[in-house]
N, CA, C and O of each residue as an XYZ file, in Angstrom:
860
protein
N     246.153    210.976    -39.616
C     247.881    211.480    -39.292
C     247.668    212.683    -39.942
O     246.749    213.229    -40.553
N     248.991    212.961    -39.565
C     249.421    214.303    -39.205
C     251.205    214.440    -39.150
O     252.052    214.279    -38.272
N     251.221    214.805    -40.519
C     253.184    215.006    -40.416
C     253.747    216.635    -40.678
O     253.434    217.580    -41.402
N     254.372    216.452    -40.035
C     254.270    217.732    -39.253
C     255.904    218.348    -39.983
O     256.391    217.530    -40.763
N     256.295    218.965    -39.895
C     258.314    219.465    -40.613
C     257.994    220.586    -39.708
O     256.898    221.128    -39.567
N     259.650    220.987    -38.827
C     260.148    221.970    -38.035
C     261.441    222.864    -37.852
O     262.455    222.697    -37.174
N     260.891    224.228    -39.005
C     261.687    224.885    -39.161
C     262.155    225.924    -37.991
O     261.358    226.634    -37.379
N     263.739    225.905    -37.743
C     264.438    226.661    -37.356
C     265.452    226.796    -37.408
O     266.075    226.111    -38.218
N     266.284    227.931    -36.415
C     267.754    228.107    -36.669
C     268.820    227.176    -35.600
O     268.052    226.798    -34.715
N     269.932    226.747    -35.341
C     270.146    225.783    -34.997
C     270.551    225.790    -32.887
O     271.571    226.160    -32.305
N     269.395    225.284    -32.391
C     269.615    225.187    -31.057
C     268.142    225.862    -30.147
O     267.881    226.015    -28.954
N     267.464    226.120    -31.358
C     266.328    226.597    -31.072
C     265.086    225.858    -30.917
O     263.947    226.227    -31.204
N     265.368    225.074    -30.562
C     264.183    224.217    -30.036
C     263.191    222.651    -30.303
O     262.381    221.921    -29.731
N     264.131    222.845    -31.911
C     263.651    221.632    -32.649
C     263.137    219.949    -32.288
O     262.065    219.410    -32.564
N     264.379    219.373    -31.553
C     263.871    218.033    -30.948
C     263.434    218.619    -29.644
O     262.499    219.249    -30.137
N     263.361    218.934    -28.289
C     262.864    220.137    -27.292
C     261.022    219.856    -27.770
O     260.012    219.481    -27.175
N     261.343    220.256    -29.052
C     259.066    220.533    -29.388
C     259.668    219.071    -29.747
O     259.695    218.405    -28.712
N     260.069    218.475    -30.655
C     259.363    216.753    -31.750
C     259.742    216.143    -30.401
O     259.693    214.926    -30.577
N     260.069    216.382    -29.232
C     259.868    214.493    -27.605
C     258.765    215.347    -27.528
O     258.451    215.235    -28.713
N     258.032    216.017    -27.131
C     257.006    216.808    -26.879
C     255.818    216.419    -27.768
O     254.761    215.936    -27.362
N     256.085    216.650    -28.823
C     255.157    216.570    -30.258
C     254.662    214.642    -30.104
O     253.589    214.069    -30.294
N     255.795    214.226    -29.755
C     256.019    211.742    -30.087
C     254.789    211.979    -29.030
O     253.615    211.709    -29.283
N     255.232    212.487    -27.897
C     254.327    211.644    -26.470
C     253.212    211.762    -27.162
O     252.644    210.797    -27.673
N     252.616    213.523    -27.268
C     251.134    213.660    -27.053
C     250.592    213.375    -28.580
O     249.476    212.874    -28.442
N     250.930    213.489    -30.057
C     250.043    212.789    -30.496
C     250.839    211.046    -31.352
O     250.777    210.522    -32.464
N     251.420    210.766    -30.201
C     251.996    209.162    -31.024
C     252.876    209.396    -32.255
O     252.883    208.333    -32.876
N     253.671    210.374    -32.928
C     254.634    210.784    -33.741
C     255.898    209.562    -33.218
O     256.286    208.933    -32.234
N     256.158    209.781    -34.639
C     257.742    209.581    -34.804
C     258.789    210.617    -35.576
O     258.899    211.108    -36.700
N     259.368    210.651    -34.530
C     260.723    211.665    -34.381
C     261.658    211.095    -35.679
O     262.173    209.986    -35.823
N     261.677    212.285    -36.571
C     263.499    211.676    -37.751
C     264.090    212.674    -37.614
O     263.404    213.584    -38.080
N     265.029    213.041    -37.215
C     266.192    213.884    -36.430
C     267.253    213.605    -37.542
O     268.149    212.778    -37.375
N     267.128    214.225    -38.512
C     268.368    214.405    -40.261
C     269.375    213.823    -39.061
O     269.643    212.630    -38.925
N     269.994    215.149    -38.027
C     270.914    215.073    -37.665
C     271.412    213.836    -36.805
O     272.594    213.519    -36.673
N     270.060    213.032    -36.103
C     270.385    212.048    -35.568
C     270.403    210.746    -36.792
O     271.479    210.157    -36.691
N     269.669    210.237    -37.723
C     270.005    209.979    -39.265
C     271.737    209.707    -39.811
O     272.288    208.712    -40.282
N     272.112    210.750    -39.568
C     273.653    211.299    -39.874
C     274.490    210.610    -38.969
O     275.276    209.812    -39.480
N     274.502    210.752    -37.595
C     274.960    210.621    -37.051
C     274.978    208.883    -37.034
O     276.023    208.239    -36.932
N     273.955    208.422    -37.125
C     273.710    206.687    -37.724
C     274.991    206.531    -38.853
O     275.888    205.731    -38.587
N     275.025    207.060    -39.699
C     275.306    207.275    -40.878
C     276.895    206.919    -40.559
O     277.634    206.020    -40.961
N     277.158    208.484    -39.286
C     278.298    208.691    -39.251
C     279.160    206.591    -38.726
O     280.111    205.875    -39.042
N     278.529    206.587    -38.248
C     278.986    205.047    -37.525
C     279.720    203.874    -38.309
O     280.338    203.050    -37.635
N     279.690    203.753    -39.670
C     279.736    203.272    -40.381
C     280.964    203.128    -41.557
O     281.438    204.227    -41.843
N     281.262    202.559    -41.921
C     283.267    202.396    -42.990
C     282.391    203.029    -44.112
O     281.184    202.884    -44.305
N     283.510    203.936    -44.960
C     283.660    203.930    -46.383
C     283.771    205.927    -45.838
O     283.968    206.624    -44.843
N     283.482    206.040    -47.306
C     283.833    207.333    -48.389
C     282.788    208.185    -47.254
O     283.070    208.989    -46.366
N     281.424    207.602    -47.735
C     280.283    208.433    -46.995
C     279.624    208.604    -45.678
O     278.481    208.917    -45.344
N     280.763    208.282    -45.005
C     281.528    208.275    -43.897
C     281.834    209.155    -43.422
O     281.211    209.636    -42.475
N     282.957    209.695    -43.943
C     284.243    209.954    -44.129
C     283.554    211.505    -44.520
O     283.625    212.555    -43.882
N     283.072    211.298    -45.430
C     282.960    212.798    -45.981
C     281.299    213.953    -44.968
O     280.963    215.132    -45.086
N     280.766    212.858    -44.144
C     279.577    213.300    -43.678
C     280.975    214.658    -42.372
O     281.349    215.823    -42.509
N     281.287    213.412    -41.139
C     282.278    213.887    -40.577
C     282.692    215.048    -40.844
O     282.384    216.009    -40.139
N     283.719    215.184    -42.269
C     284.125    216.336    -42.060
C     282.830    218.162    -42.269
O     282.891    219.313    -41.836
N     281.804    217.324    -43.217
C     280.434    218.362    -43.186
C     280.190    218.773    -42.167
O     280.104    219.963    -41.861
N     280.013    217.660    -41.355
C     279.115    217.851    -40.169
C     279.595    218.686    -38.491
O     278.995    218.925    -37.443
N     281.326    218.963    -39.143
C     283.104    219.212    -37.659
C     282.855    221.020    -38.316
O     283.139    222.142    -37.897
N     281.998    220.302    -39.857
C     282.302    221.799    -39.984
C     281.490    223.009    -40.614
O     281.993    223.930    -41.258
N     280.158    222.847    -40.316
C     279.221    222.886    -39.249
C     278.636    223.020    -40.859
O     277.422    223.220    -40.830
N     279.234    222.958    -42.379
C     278.594    222.429    -43.425
C     277.203    221.612    -44.078
O     277.081    220.395    -44.219
N     276.625    222.236    -44.279
C     275.448    221.473    -45.295
C     275.876    220.172    -46.504
O     276.590    220.159    -47.507
N     274.839    218.922    -45.647
C     274.898    217.291    -46.631
C     274.644    218.087    -47.863
O     273.923    219.082    -47.949
N     275.488    217.387    -49.012
C     274.453    216.819    -50.253
C     273.187    216.205    -49.790
O     272.897    215.366    -48.937
N     272.280    217.196    -50.988
C     271.309    216.892    -51.013
C     270.516    215.515    -51.798
O     269.362    215.086    -51.822
N     271.841    215.104    -52.410
C     271.122    213.416    -53.057
C     271.266    212.488    -51.696
O     270.191    212.218    -51.159
N     272.418    211.984    -51.096
C     272.698    212.099    -49.912
C     271.632    211.774    -48.539
O     271.302    210.944    -47.692
N     271.448    212.886    -48.978
C     270.208    213.571    -47.744
C     268.819    213.165    -48.031
O     267.993    213.029    -47.128
N     268.598    213.004    -49.064
C     267.503    212.425    -50.049
C     267.265    211.225    -49.805
O     266.072    211.022    -49.581
N     267.963    210.273    -49.753
C     268.293    209.251    -49.828
C     267.470    208.211    -48.809
O     266.522    207.433    -48.911
N     268.820    208.866    -47.284
C     267.917    208.633    -46.084
C     267.080    208.949    -45.862
O     266.837    208.793    -44.665
N     266.150    209.502    -46.534
C     265.213    211.002    -45.625
C     264.434    209.543    -46.510
O     264.035    208.641    -45.773
N     264.271    209.388    -47.856
C     263.645    208.431    -48.157
C     263.720    207.041    -47.365
O     262.740    206.493    -46.860
N     264.846    206.623    -47.337
C     264.557    205.042    -46.800
C     264.297    204.783    -45.584
O     264.300    203.612    -45.203
N     263.957    206.060    -44.532
C     263.507    206.095    -43.307
C     261.860    205.839    -43.513
O     261.043    205.009    -43.111
N     261.843    207.058    -44.393
C     259.728    207.037    -44.293
C     259.168    206.413    -44.850
O     257.969    206.576    -45.079
N     260.404    204.770    -45.563
C     259.523    203.681    -46.025
C     258.930    202.417    -45.093
O     258.302    201.371    -45.254
N     259.771    203.496    -43.600
C     259.297    202.416    -42.436
C     258.178    202.529    -42.191
O     257.535    203.578    -42.200
N     257.543    200.730    -41.770
C     255.997    201.028    -41.217
C     255.766    201.914    -40.441
O     254.663    202.452    -40.540
N     256.899    202.482    -39.186
C     256.390    203.092    -38.000
C     255.376    204.717    -38.480
O     254.294    205.080    -38.019
N     256.425    205.538    -39.756
C     256.357    206.521    -40.161
C     254.246    206.797    -40.884
O     253.690    207.798    -41.337
N     253.567    204.901    -40.557
C     252.333    205.591    -41.564
C     251.763    206.705    -40.151
O     251.104    207.718    -40.385
N     252.058    206.391    -39.092
C     251.506    207.359    -38.637
C     251.307    208.132    -38.309
O     250.411    208.293    -37.479
N     252.124    209.165    -38.835
C     252.386    210.332    -39.219
C     254.128    210.751    -38.258
O     254.911    210.406    -37.373
N     253.937    211.352    -38.912
C     255.864    211.697    -38.532
C     256.563    213.477    -38.394
O     256.001    214.346    -39.060
N     257.606    213.809    -37.628
C     257.682    215.034    -37.904
C     258.912    215.094    -37.829
O     259.542    214.619    -36.885
N     259.769    216.076    -39.459
C     260.916    215.837    -39.921
C     261.590    216.890    -39.070
O     260.900    217.837    -38.692
N     263.092    216.814    -38.668
C     263.382    217.764    -37.742
C     264.884    217.971    -38.258
O     265.673    217.027    -38.223
N     265.148    218.862    -38.597
C     266.649    219.498    -39.985
C     266.451    218.678    -41.694
O     267.372    218.330    -42.433
N     264.910    218.540    -41.958
C     264.777    218.842    -43.271
C     263.122    218.711    -43.097
O     262.194    218.221    -42.454
N     263.777    220.069    -44.875
C     264.301    219.908    -45.190
C     264.869    220.994    -45.079
O     264.020    221.664    -44.492
N     266.031    221.855    -45.299
C     267.327    222.488    -45.544
C     267.178    223.477    -46.786
O     266.617    224.569    -46.695
N     267.574    223.126    -47.604
C     266.816    224.144    -49.026
C     266.388    224.116    -49.889
O     267.048    223.260    -50.478
N     265.369    224.587    -50.797
C     264.788    225.071    -51.580
C     264.617    224.164    -52.280
O     263.415    223.939    -52.421
N     265.643    223.092    -53.139
C     265.933    221.890    -53.866
C     265.468    221.171    -53.084
O     264.465    220.690    -53.612
N     265.683    220.507    -51.384
C     265.163    219.268    -51.057
C     263.498    219.581    -50.751
O     262.564    218.786    -50.851
N     263.466    220.955    -50.365
C     261.496    220.773    -50.156
C     260.904    220.880    -51.244
O     259.704    221.139    -51.330
N     262.279    220.546    -52.989
C     260.579    220.133    -54.069
C     261.405    218.583    -54.261
O     260.651    217.703    -54.677
N     262.252    218.326    -54.115
C     262.738    216.541    -53.793
C     261.185    215.952    -52.947
O     260.140    215.514    -53.426
N     261.620    216.185    -51.507
C     260.387    215.668    -51.050
C     258.537    216.106    -51.652
O     257.391    215.677    -51.520
N     259.071    216.901    -52.143
C     257.139    217.167    -52.988
C     256.630    216.499    -53.977
O     255.450    216.242    -54.213
N     258.392    215.997    -55.039
C     258.520    214.914    -55.406
C     257.819    213.488    -54.881
O     257.133    212.718    -55.553
N     258.175    213.383    -53.574
C     258.008    211.778    -53.159
C     256.785    211.449    -52.587
O     256.557    210.787    -51.575
N     255.613    212.296    -53.784
C     253.997    212.140    -53.005
C     254.086    212.176    -51.920
O     253.978    211.008    -51.547
N     254.255    212.939    -50.914
C     254.664    212.586    -49.618
C     253.366    213.940    -48.370
O     253.827    214.702    -47.520
N     251.910    213.802    -48.694
C     252.270    214.989    -47.810
C     252.013    215.501    -47.037
O     251.116    215.017    -46.347
N     252.660    216.919    -46.589
C     252.736    217.049    -45.340
C     251.685    219.004    -44.988
O     251.670    220.125    -45.497
N     250.984    218.231    -43.779
C     249.816    218.887    -42.827
C     250.177    220.302    -42.878
O     249.600    221.204    -43.486
N     251.911    220.393    -41.661
C     252.240    221.499    -41.352
C     253.476    221.846    -41.411
O     254.398    221.036    -41.507
N     253.661    223.577    -41.340
C     255.288    223.065    -41.574
C     255.388    224.425    -39.936
O     254.418    225.180    -39.869
N     255.964    224.518    -39.357
C     256.047    224.706    -38.063
C     257.434    225.741    -37.985
O     258.449    225.461    -37.347
N     257.277    226.694    -38.593
C     258.083    228.435    -37.950
C     258.799    228.961    -36.124
O     258.581    229.861    -35.314
N     259.988    227.374    -36.261
C     259.656    229.041    -34.202
C     261.436    229.419    -35.206
O     262.196    228.752    -35.909
N     261.391    230.609    -34.784
C     261.678    231.896    -34.969
C     262.071    232.233    -33.939
O     261.234    232.485    -33.072
N     263.805    232.394    -33.572
C     264.447    232.776    -32.485
C     266.171    233.233    -33.317
O     267.040    232.866    -34.107
N     265.732    234.280    -32.384
C     266.764    235.296    -32.717
C     268.067    234.677    -32.377
O     267.937    233.808    -31.514
N     269.491    234.884    -32.859
C     269.796    234.868    -33.180
C     271.897    234.551    -31.705
O     272.901    233.924    -31.369
N     270.894    235.774    -31.582
C     272.250    235.572    -29.693
C     271.449    234.515    -28.564
O     271.867    233.764    -27.684
N     270.102    234.865    -29.066
C     269.459    233.051    -28.087
C     269.645    232.384    -28.567
O     270.756    232.785    -28.915
N     269.552    231.518    -29.016
C     269.997    230.639    -30.154
C     271.538    230.603    -29.578
O     271.601    229.691    -28.754
N     272.657    231.196    -29.704
C     273.766    230.836    -29.206
C     273.856    230.264    -27.969
O     274.248    229.165    -27.575
N     273.055    232.022    -27.009
C     273.175    231.269    -25.182
C     272.977    229.993    -25.432
O     274.025    229.450    -25.780
N     272.021    229.252    -25.398
C     270.970    228.315    -25.854
C     272.367    226.606    -26.117
O     272.528    225.635    -25.377
N     273.102    226.984    -27.526
C     273.939    226.068    -27.097
C     275.171    226.186    -26.287
O     275.813    225.168    -26.028
N     275.503    227.196    -25.921
C     276.930    227.039    -24.192
C     275.775    226.109    -23.752
O     276.248    224.973    -23.767
N     274.467    226.062    -23.364
C     274.522    224.894    -21.947
C     273.651    223.312    -22.970
O     272.958    222.746    -22.125
N     273.529    222.643    -24.185
C     272.627    222.280    -24.693
C     273.933    220.826    -24.690
O     274.983    220.636    -25.304
N     273.173    220.067    -23.680
C     273.304    218.407    -23.660
C     271.939    217.458    -24.139
O     270.837    218.004    -24.180
N     272.075    216.166    -24.456
C     271.592    215.614    -25.493
C     272.157    213.774    -24.852
O     273.335    213.611    -24.534
N     271.189    212.650    -24.764
C     270.905    212.014    -24.733
C     271.014    210.699    -25.502
O     270.127    210.158    -26.163
N     272.368    210.251    -25.277
C     272.718    209.438    -26.755
C     271.997    208.471    -26.934
O     272.132    207.865    -27.997
N     271.150    208.082    -26.106
C     269.735    206.336    -26.813
C     268.919    207.104    -26.810
O     268.780    207.465    -27.979
N     268.063    207.753    -26.009
C     266.097    207.980    -26.172
C     266.685    209.018    -27.468
O     266.547    208.551    -28.599
N     267.483    210.720    -27.324
C     267.510    211.612    -27.745
C     267.242    212.178    -27.540
O     266.923    212.738    -28.589
N     266.727    213.359    -26.010
C     265.779    213.623    -25.686
C     267.504    214.783    -25.386
O     268.703    214.547    -25.235
N     266.911    215.607    -25.422
C     267.748    217.380    -25.255
C     267.403    218.258    -24.325
O     266.274    218.748    -24.281
N     268.541    218.597    -23.317
C     268.925    219.352    -22.143
C     269.806    220.857    -22.125
O     270.631    221.104    -23.004
N     269.626    221.431    -21.450
C     270.354    222.292    -21.255
C     270.369    223.050    -19.958
O     269.375    223.268    -19.266
N     271.407    223.368    -19.742
C     271.993    223.738    -18.907
C     271.733    225.008    -18.361
O     272.003    225.477    -17.256
N     271.296    225.366    -19.106
C     271.645    227.407    -19.134
C     270.076    228.116    -19.134
O     269.898    229.334    -19.097
N     268.780    226.904    -19.194
C     267.339    227.251    -19.369
C     267.009    226.418    -18.635
O     266.985    225.228    -18.947
N     266.487    227.154    -16.812
C     266.050    226.839    -15.578
C     265.101    225.754    -16.717
O     265.817    224.888    -17.222
N     263.534    225.712    -17.181
C     262.792    224.497    -17.768
C     263.774    223.557    -18.137
O     263.657    222.629    -17.337
N     264.819    223.277    -19.053
C     265.225    222.384    -19.403
C     266.530    221.687    -18.811
O     267.290    220.935    -19.422
N     266.621    222.105    -17.489
C     267.444    221.631    -16.755
C     267.317    220.677    -16.488
O     266.479    220.674    -15.586
N     267.954    218.754    -16.908
C     267.429    217.462    -15.697
C     267.120    217.346    -14.402
O     267.607    217.769    -13.353
N     266.557    216.939    -14.585
C     266.074    216.320    -12.613
C     267.345    216.126    -11.272
O     267.574    216.491    -10.119
N     267.932    215.268    -12.405
C     269.369    214.653    -11.744
C     270.299    214.978    -13.023
O     270.105    214.588    -14.174
N     271.708    216.053    -12.393
C     272.746    216.431    -13.234
C     273.019    215.374    -14.249
O     273.205    214.164    -14.120
N     272.998    216.021    -15.119
C     274.241    214.655    -16.065
C     273.105    213.267    -16.426
O     273.766    212.373    -16.954
N     272.181    213.019    -16.337
C     271.708    212.068    -16.560
C     270.246    212.318    -17.405
O     269.509    213.303    -17.394
N     270.168    211.470    -17.888
C     268.693    212.049    -18.710
C     267.172    211.019    -18.360
O     267.027    209.799    -18.431
N     266.425    211.856    -18.064
C     264.876    212.174    -17.348
C     263.963    210.819    -17.474
O     263.298    210.105    -16.723
N     264.269    210.872    -18.669
C     263.020    209.867    -19.533
C     263.651    208.551    -19.725
O     262.823    207.712    -20.081
N     265.075    208.012    -19.581
C     266.073    206.839    -19.861
C     267.257    206.858    -18.896
O     268.180    206.137    -19.276
N     267.449    207.450    -17.832
C     268.265    207.463    -17.078
C     269.567    206.946    -17.682
O     270.313    206.479    -16.821
N     270.263    206.881    -19.496
C     271.584    207.347    -19.240
C     272.170    208.658    -19.295
O     271.519    209.695    -19.419
N     273.456    208.576    -19.196
C     274.284    210.008    -18.724
C     274.432    210.442    -20.050
O     275.011    209.821    -20.941
N     273.694    211.910    -20.175
C     273.375    212.702    -20.949
C     275.626    213.260    -21.552
O     276.565    213.132    -20.766
N     275.747    213.719    -22.817
C     276.765    213.784    -23.588
C     276.287    215.890    -24.129
O     275.293    216.614    -24.076
N     277.495    215.988    -24.507
C     277.652    216.968    -25.129
C     278.578    217.292    -26.551
O     279.763    217.023    -26.749
N     277.638    217.938    -27.419
C     277.994    217.062    -28.846
C     279.081    218.051    -28.952
O     279.168    219.063    -28.257
N     280.398    217.466    -30.424
C     281.589    217.967    -30.328
C     281.469    219.033    -31.049
O     282.316    219.920    -30.934
N     279.997    219.217    -32.268
C     279.985    220.707    -32.813
C     279.100    221.659    -31.946
O     278.633    222.710    -32.385
N     278.924    221.225    -30.755
C     278.231    222.370    -30.164
C     279.568    223.685    -29.231
O     280.270    224.050    -28.288
N     279.285    223.750    -29.909
C     280.621    225.299    -30.175
C     280.129    226.689    -30.619
O     279.073    226.627    -31.248
N     280.543    227.716    -30.479
C     280.049    228.879    -30.747
C     280.864    229.153    -32.499
O     280.129    229.622    -33.369
N     281.895    228.927    -32.752
C     282.772    228.929    -33.803
C     281.754    228.203    -35.638
O     281.501    228.532    -36.796
N     281.479    226.599    -34.190
C     280.231    225.860    -35.378
C     278.902    226.822    -35.346
O     278.200    227.150    -36.302
N     278.808    227.064    -34.407
C     277.481    227.769    -34.022
C     277.482    228.460    -35.507
O     276.720    227.960    -36.336
N     278.408    229.744    -35.954
C     278.146    231.182    -36.541
C     278.349    229.788    -37.953
O     277.309    229.171    -38.183
N     279.111    229.538    -38.459
C     279.116    228.943    -39.487
C     277.688    228.179    -39.817
O     277.258    228.218    -40.970
N     276.921    227.444    -38.719
C     276.130    226.735    -39.028
C     274.868    227.815    -38.846
O     273.785    227.326    -39.169
N     274.829    228.954    -38.467
C     273.581    230.143    -38.377
C     273.922    230.516    -40.254
O     273.162    230.101    -41.129
N     274.881    231.150    -40.484
C     274.872    231.784    -41.632
C     274.251    230.487    -42.433
O     273.258    230.440    -43.159
N     274.727    229.953    -42.238
C     274.222    228.667    -43.584
C     273.211    228.552    -43.516
O     272.766    228.608    -44.662
N     271.840    228.293    -42.273
C     271.005    228.818    -42.218
C     270.429    230.342    -42.878
O     269.844    230.656    -43.914
N     270.821    230.910    -41.949
C     269.988    232.342    -43.700
C     270.195    232.279    -45.244
O     269.567    232.716    -46.209
N     271.679    231.337    -45.026
C     271.145    231.352    -47.151
C     270.603    230.684    -47.493
O     269.688    231.145    -48.175
N     270.629    228.616    -47.338
C     269.843    228.108    -47.202
C     268.263    227.584    -46.749
O     267.323    227.328    -47.502
N     268.309    227.522    -45.324
C     267.244    227.668    -45.237
C     265.711    227.902    -45.222
O     264.634    227.310    -45.295
N     266.621    229.901    -44.996
C     265.133    230.684    -44.586
C     264.088    231.052    -45.589
O     262.888    231.291    -45.463
N     265.114    231.023    -46.915
C     263.728    230.730    -48.298
C     262.718    229.765    -48.192
O     261.610    230.012    -48.667
N     262.949    228.691    -47.631
C     262.355    227.641    -47.079
C     261.173    227.835    -46.649
O     260.156    227.183    -46.888
N     261.395    229.248    -45.653
C     260.081    229.919    -44.798
C     258.506    230.404    -45.702
O     257.293    230.492    -45.511
N     259.983    230.705    -47.205
C     258.474    231.634    -48.511
C     257.768    230.289    -49.283
O     256.673    230.147    -49.828
N     258.861    229.417    -49.078
C     258.281    228.069    -50.031
C     256.572    227.620    -49.263
O     255.464    227.636    -49.798
N     256.889    227.327    -48.138
C     255.346    226.847    -47.033
C     254.679    228.197    -47.073
O     253.505    228.441    -46.793
N     255.027    228.507    -47.219
C     254.008    230.018    -46.822
C     253.399    230.149    -48.373
O     252.189    230.370    -48.425
N     254.048    230.046    -49.521
C     253.043    229.972    -50.506
C     251.716    228.630    -50.151
O     250.485    228.655    -50.156
N     252.420    227.898    -49.961
C     251.621    226.266    -49.394
C     250.450    226.594    -48.944
O     249.498    226.012    -49.466
N     250.220    227.410    -48.067
C     249.438    227.505    -46.662
C     249.814    226.588    -45.855
O     248.856    225.874    -45.556
N     250.736    226.291    -45.381
C     250.756    225.057    -44.419
C     251.969    225.678    -43.448
O     252.794    224.928    -42.926
N     251.989    227.061    -43.268
C     253.054    227.594    -42.502
C     252.286    228.302    -41.480
O     251.208    228.854    -41.705
N     253.064    228.255    -39.996
C     252.838    229.016    -38.786
C     254.333    229.163    -38.409
O     255.218    228.316    -38.534
N     254.446    230.760    -37.792
C     254.923    231.350    -37.359
C     254.853    231.196    -35.309
O     253.974    231.272    -34.451
N     256.872    230.866    -35.357
C     255.730    230.997    -33.317
C     257.314    231.784    -33.614
O     257.955    231.632    -34.653
N     257.712    232.578    -32.522
C     258.101    233.591    -32.034
C     258.814    234.135    -30.828
O     258.428    235.165    -30.275
N     260.253    233.178    -30.261
C     260.798    233.469    -29.586
C     259.886    233.185    -28.075
O     259.932    233.968    -27.126
N     259.211    232.126    -28.090
C     258.752    231.616    -27.339
C     259.735    230.866    -25.735
O     260.955    231.033    -25.722
N     259.128    230.180    -24.657
C     260.061    229.480    -24.469
C     259.232    228.390    -24.651
O     258.045    228.464    -24.967
N     259.751    227.555    -24.487
C     259.353    225.858    -24.775
C     257.766    225.341    -24.832
O     257.108    224.863    -25.756
N     257.324    225.749    -22.972
C     255.835    225.567    -23.394
C     254.308    226.665    -24.119
O     253.117    226.657    -24.431
N     256.037    227.785    -23.991
C     255.002    228.563    -24.322
C     255.059    227.886    -26.781
O     254.260    227.465    -27.618
N     255.979    228.115    -26.731
C     255.675    227.037    -28.063
C     255.483    226.117    -28.184
O     255.972    225.631    -29.204
N     254.643    225.161    -27.267
C     254.472    223.801    -28.051
C     252.330    224.036    -27.420
O     251.271    223.524    -27.782
N     252.803    225.249    -26.200
C     250.852    225.479    -26.373
C     249.984    225.830    -28.157
O     248.932    225.471    -28.684
N     251.249    226.776    -28.591
C     251.011    227.445    -29.496
C     250.703    226.046    -30.624
O     249.555    225.848    -31.022
N     251.546    225.391    -30.940
C     251.797    224.214    -32.030
C     250.732    223.095    -31.838
O     250.162    222.371    -32.655
N     250.654    223.198    -30.460
C     248.824    222.173    -29.758
C     247.701    223.513    -30.755
O     246.949    223.139    -31.655
N     247.801    224.702    -30.425
C     246.339    225.061    -31.117
C     246.533    225.024    -32.740
O     245.906    225.928    -33.291
N     247.056    224.416    -33.372
C     247.371    224.938    -34.459
C     246.603    223.651    -34.821
O     245.435    223.538    -35.192
N     247.961    222.292    -34.537
C     247.383    221.361    -35.066
C     246.059    220.772    -34.352
O     245.855    219.718    -34.953
N     244.861    220.958    -33.178
C     243.581    221.152    -32.598
C     242.837    221.710    -33.421
O     241.720    221.694    -32.903
N     242.774    222.280    -34.564
C     242.030    222.764    -35.036
C     242.003    224.783    -34.747
O     241.653    225.583    -35.615
N     242.358    225.070    -33.662
C     242.056    225.812    -32.797
C     242.546    227.527    -33.370
O     241.850    228.537    -33.474
N     243.780    227.342    -33.614
C     244.444    228.669    -34.358
C     244.673    227.651    -35.605
O     244.616    226.423    -35.675
N     244.977    228.738    -36.631
C     245.274    228.731    -37.984
C     245.115    230.155    -38.701
O     245.352    230.270    -39.904
């Protein structure tokens, strides 16, 4: 069983790495962003609150995030191992995850500089059906058929919040709230940093750690 956390700035490739790892190791990809978008489809005050927060690039309240995560981790498909993408984003969330008595085997910090991340977000498109992520600005991430998902054939979409204005807000929030988590997991001796590599180079470095070839 491998329970993994991916930490990275916006548009650093967490979704792409998650898809590669799920295929290789038969893990479940738990994207907080995807879970929140599912909640957005429901009626009520929570969905309205989530819409406002996500469109502005602000973090959602920890209590709401934790409840959504707990419900998802209780599903039977998580027993084999999972990847947490977009959670935890604050020290408080990391501490709350600790209290859930869930073992985290590896935390990967994908360290991508701000300018690279911003350039990636301009061309990012994703599949609304299977969650695959592509990028029209990165040669190795361009879909084989323009605007069509390689995996399931669905039409690709660009998220409304994938723009430079929201990116600036999300990146500043990341620096202020998320980066301290790096030290949190470093102190637990489960963190591995991977700096500014291509998609497949990043994937290969992660595999080395998971296979016990590097730590």
